Structure formats: C-alpha cells, structure tokens
C-alpha positions in Angstrom: -14.2 94.2 -22.8 -10.2 94.2 -22.7 -8.6 92.5 -19.6 -6.1 94.5 -17.8 -2.7 93.0 -17.4 -3.2 92.7 -13.8 -6.5 90.6 -14.6 -4.5 88.7 -16.9 -1.8 88.1 -14.4 -4.3 87.0 -11.8 -6.1 84.5 -13.9 -2.8 82.9 -14.6 -1.5 82.6 -11.0 -4.9 81.2 -10.1 -4.6 78.5 -12.7 -1.1 77.6 -11.7 -2.4 77.5 -8.0 -5.3 75.2 -9.3 -2.5 73.1 -11.0 -0.5 72.7 -8.0 -3.4 71.9 -6.0 -4.4 69.1 -8.2 -1.1 67.7 -8.2 -0.9 68.0 -4.5 -4.3 66.2 -4.0 -2.9 63.3 -6.5 0.4 63.1 -4.3 -1.8 63.0 -1.0 -3.6 60.2 -2.9 -0.9 58.1 -4.1 0.7 58.6 -0.4 -2.8 57.4 1.1 -2.8 54.4 -1.1 0.8 53.6 -0.3 0.0 53.7 3.4 -3.2 51.7 3.1 -0.8 48.9 1.3 1.8 48.9 3.7 -1.0 48.6 6.6 -2.2 45.9 5.0 0.9 44.1 4.5 1.9 45.1 8.2 -1.3 43.7 9.5 -0.6 40.4 7.3 2.4 39.9 9.0 1.0 40.4 12.4 -1.5 38.3 11.7 0.8 35.6 10.8 2.7 36.2 14.0 -0.4 35.6 15.8 -0.8 32.4 14.3 2.9 31.3 14.8 2.5 32.3 18.7 -0.8 30.3 19.1 1.4 27.1 17.7 3.5 27.6 20.5 1.0 27.3 22.9 0.2 23.4 23.6 -2.6 22.5 21.1 -3.1 19.0 23.2 -2.8 19.0 27.0 -1.8 16.3 28.9 -4.2 13.6 29.8 -4.2 12.4 33.0 -6.0 9.8 34.7 -7.9 11.3 37.6 -6.8 15.0 36.6 -8.1 18.0 34.5 -6.1 20.9 33.2 -7.7 23.7 31.6 -6.3 26.9 30.2 -7.3 30.4 28.9 -5.4 32.6 26.7 -6.8 36.0 25.0 -4.3 38.5 24.0 -4.7 42.3 24.0 -3.0 42.6 20.9 -2.2 40.4 17.9 1.2 38.8 19.7 1.3 38.7 23.2 4.4 37.9 26.1 1.9 35.8 28.3 2.1 32.1 28.0 1.0 28.9 29.6 1.9 25.4 29.1 1.7 21.9 30.2 3.7 18.7 28.9 4.9 15.4 30.1 8.5 14.8 31.5 10.5 11.7 32.1 9.5 9.4 35.2 5.4 9.9 34.3 5.7 13.6 35.7 4.0 16.7 34.3 5.3 20.0 33.9 3.2 23.0 34.4 3.9 26.6 33.4 2.7 30.1 33.4 4.6 33.1 32.6 4.4 36.8 31.6 7.2 38.5 29.5 7.7 42.2 30.4 6.7 44.5 27.8 4.2 44.0 25.0 4.2 43.6 21.4 6.5 41.9 18.7 9.6 41.9 21.1 7.8 40.0 24.0 6.2 37.7 21.7 9.4 36.5 20.5 10.9 36.2 24.2 7.9 34.4 25.0 8.8 31.7 22.4 12.3 31.7 23.6 11.2 31.3 27.6 8.8 28.5 26.5 11.3 26.6 24.5 14.1 26.8 26.8 11.9 25.8 29.7 11.0 22.6 28.0 14.7 21.7 26.9 16.2 22.3 30.2 13.2 20.4 31.9 14.4 17.1 30.1 11.0 16.8 28.1 11.5 14.0 25.8 8.2 14.0 23.7 7.5 17.2 21.4 3.9 16.7 19.8 4.6 12.9 19.5 8.4 13.1 18.3 10.5 11.3 20.7 13.8 12.6 21.5 16.0 9.2 22.1 18.6 9.3 24.9 17.1 12.2 26.6 15.4 10.2 29.5 16.8 9.4 32.9 15.6 6.0 34.1 18.3 5.7 36.7 17.4 8.8 38.7 17.4 7.6 42.1 13.9 8.8 43.1 10.7 10.9 41.8 11.8 13.6 44.3 15.3 13.8 42.5 13.5 13.9 38.9 11.2 16.9 40.4 14.7 18.8 41.6 16.2 18.2 38.0 13.4 19.6 36.0 12.9 22.7 38.1 16.5 23.5 37.5 15.6 24.3 34.2 14.3 27.9 35.9 18.1 28.5 36.9 19.3 27.7 33.5 16.8 29.8 31.7 17.6 32.7 33.5 21.4 32.4 33.1 20.9 31.9 29.4 18.6 34.9 28.8 20.8 37.4 31.1 24.0 36.4 29.6 23.0 36.3 25.6 20.1 38.7 25.6 20.7 41.0 28.7 21.3 44.0 26.4 17.6 43.9 25.4 16.2 44.2 29.1 13.2 41.7 28.8 12.4 39.3 31.4 9.8 37.2 32.7 8.0 36.5 35.7 7.3 32.7 35.5 5.9 29.8 37.6 7.3 26.5 36.7 5.8 23.3 38.8 6.4 19.6 38.6 3.6 17.4 39.2 3.5 13.6 40.3 0.2 12.8 39.1 0.1 9.4 41.4 0.4 11.1 44.5 -0.5 14.7 44.0 2.6 16.2 45.1 4.0 19.1 43.2 7.2 20.8 43.6 7.6 24.4 42.1 9.8 27.5 41.5 8.1 31.0 41.2 10.2 33.2 39.4 8.5 36.5 40.6 5.1 35.7 39.3 1.6 36.2 40.8 1.0 33.6 43.4 -0.7 30.7 42.4 -4.0 29.9 44.2 -4.5 26.5 45.9 -8.2 26.3 46.7 -10.9 23.8 47.2 -14.5 23.6 48.6 -13.4 25.1 52.0 -12.1 28.1 50.3 -8.1 29.3 49.8 -6.0 27.0 51.1 -2.4 28.5 50.1 -1.0 31.0 48.0 2.3 29.9 45.9 4.3 33.2 46.4 7.6 33.9 44.8 10.8 31.8 45.6 13.2 33.8 43.5 13.5 36.9 41.4 12.0 37.5 37.7 13.6 35.4 35.2 16.3 36.5 32.8 17.4 40.1 34.4 20.4 39.0 36.1 22.8 35.8 35.9 23.7 34.0 39.3 20.0 34.3 40.7 19.1 31.7 43.5 15.4 29.9 42.9 14.1 27.9 45.9 12.0 25.1 45.5 8.8 24.7 47.4 6.3 22.0 47.5 2.4 21.6 47.7 0.0 18.3 48.5 -3.1 18.2 46.1 -5.7 16.2 47.5 -8.9 14.9 45.6 -11.2 17.5 44.6 -8.3 20.4 45.2 -7.6 23.2 42.5 -4.4 25.2 41.6 -4.9 28.1 39.3 -2.3 30.4 37.6 -3.0 33.6 36.2 -1.4 36.7 34.7 -1.9 40.4 36.0 -4.2 40.9 33.1 -6.8 39.1 35.1 -6.8 41.4 38.1 -6.1 44.6 36.2 -8.7 44.1 33.8 -10.5 47.3 33.4 -14.0 48.6 33.4 -15.2 51.3 31.3 -15.1 53.7 34.1 -11.3 52.6 34.6 -12.1 50.7 37.7 -9.8 47.4 38.1 -11.4 43.7 38.2 -9.0 43.5 41.5 -7.6 40.5 43.4 -10.2 40.7 46.0 -13.1 40.1 43.6 -11.0 37.3 41.9 -10.2 35.7 44.6 -14.0 35.7 45.9 -14.7 33.4 42.8 -12.5 30.7 44.3 -14.1 30.4 47.3 -17.1 28.4 46.0 -15.2 26.3 43.4 -16.6 24.9 40.1 -17.3 21.4 39.7 -14.5 21.3 37.1 -11.4 23.0 35.7 -13.1 24.1 32.6 -16.1 25.1 34.6 -13.8 27.3 36.8 -12.2 28.7 33.9 -16.0 29.7 32.1 -17.0 31.3 35.5 -13.9 33.5 36.2 -14.3 34.3 32.2 -17.9 35.4 32.5 -17.2 37.6 35.5 -14.0 39.2 34.0 -15.8 40.3 30.6 -19.0 41.3 32.6 -16.6 43.6 34.5 -15.1 44.9 31.2 -17.9 45.4 29.2 -17.4 47.3 26.2 -14.0 48.7 27.4 -10.9 47.8 25.5 -8.8 45.1 26.9 -5.6 46.8 28.3 -3.8 43.5 29.1 -3.3 40.0 27.9 -5.8 37.7 30.0 -4.1 34.2 30.7 -4.9 31.6 33.2 -4.3 27.6 33.9 -6.5 25.9 35.9 -5.4 22.2 37.5 -7.9 20.0 39.3 -7.6 16.8 41.0 -10.7 15.0 40.3 -12.8 13.5 43.7 -12.7 9.9 44.2 -16.4 8.6 44.4 
C-alpha cells in the first residue's frame, strides 16, 4: 500500500513531536534532580543553623543553692527568634532573660544571637562557658542594689546599638531581663514590651511583671524603668513567649491566657515539674495540628525551707 504525501507528512510530524516530548521529559527530570539537590543542600544548611542556634542557648544553667531554673524551647521551624538565657554576673548575681525577636526564619534567628550576646556583654558577664574575662568584674560597686542597676542598663545599651546599627532591617525584640540576688530573693528587672512574667505560689498568682518600657531595638533613646519583686521560699516566676498562649488546636482555637494561668493556680512541686505540666496541656491542646509559633518558657523556683 502506498502512503500519501499527507500521511508521510503526518508521520514525520508525529515523530518530531515525540522527539521533542522526550526531550522535554529529560529536561523536566534534570530540573527535578537539580531542585532536589538544591533542596537537600538548603535543608542541610538549615540544620546547621538549627544546631548553631541551639548552641547559643545555655547548655548548663546556673546551679544555685536553694533555687531551681528550668527552661523549655521548641521552635516551630528549624530556626527561631525566641530565646531564653540564665547566667552568672559579678557579685553572685544571676541574669535571667526571655525574649522574642519579631518575624520568623533566618533573619530573626540571626538577630536572636545578636540580642543574646549584647545582653550578656553589656550586663557585665565575666564568665562564658567556663572562660573568665579578666578585668570585667566591678568588686568596688557600693552595693548589691547598684550592681542590679548596672547590669540592667544592658537593655538600654542593646536598644541603642540595634536601633543605630540595624534600624533599617526593622527587626526588634520583646525582651525581659531580670537580675536576681539569690541570697535575698530580690530581683530587679526591666520588661521591654514582653509578655508579663508571672510571679505565683501555692496561693495563686501574686503579680504580673508588666512592661516597663517599649520593645528593644526599634528606636533610639527609649526609657526603661527598673522594677523589683521579692521571691519568698516556694515562690515561682515563669516567663513565656506568645507561642504558648497562642498555640492552635486542630479547629483553630487558641490555648489562651486563661487556660495557661489556670495551670499556675496550683503550682507543681518544682520548676521542672511545672514545665512538664504546662507542656502536657499545650500539646494535648495542639493535638495533630501544625505548630504555628515557637514555644519557649523559663521557670525560676525558690525552693521551700524545711
């Protein structure tokens, strides 16, 4: 049977289309492999970032006679803008920090590291993971009260540095910085726009440590007032970020401050038990819903005297 010219033309055209289709499939497969390779490399870099960020959090918290400090940190992504810190200061004082850098992702994680480092440096920390910094101590300070105020000036200094050097990025942090005298239970603090810390005990919530100044790093020349609390034996202090109270259930219901505060009305026996009690209730609420925001807490407990 002889093929017509039209049939031959159609066959050639189909062959050409088939060849182009195969070429497109090959190009698509190559692009897919390149995307997968890039994705794996990006994931590996994010994992490195996660490990580096975890290294910025204290691996060992100060061990204080008569006190316990317990933290919890669970980022929603590989890296986070939340952080907590606890470190020794001159004069046998202890610095306690919880903060939340605005936004999410790599940028906020980098700023988290910067904020954490600046607070430590400006507050006069003289020991970093066992490495002493000669000449940083100020043994001639007139009183413990003076030392408390000197250390808390770190918030103003951090605000000025961030606002002046990095103001164009528009990143700032809500930040609480307290300085504790473990011998007396007295704490002086500055709250730069952060969620109020809660002072509570077996009688319920005693005080909410509300903001004493604006968020840190947004504008220069901001004023931060210093306030004080007295922690008695068996008193607790808890700091948290909004990822706790705004945790979402599968049906989009907030965990809520009301539910969170109800867990503080009857305190656990220790800081670590209190953290576990709250964690259990939060994750029961979240269920199989994706975690929306970073969840960070730190609990300070002055042990009872027996």
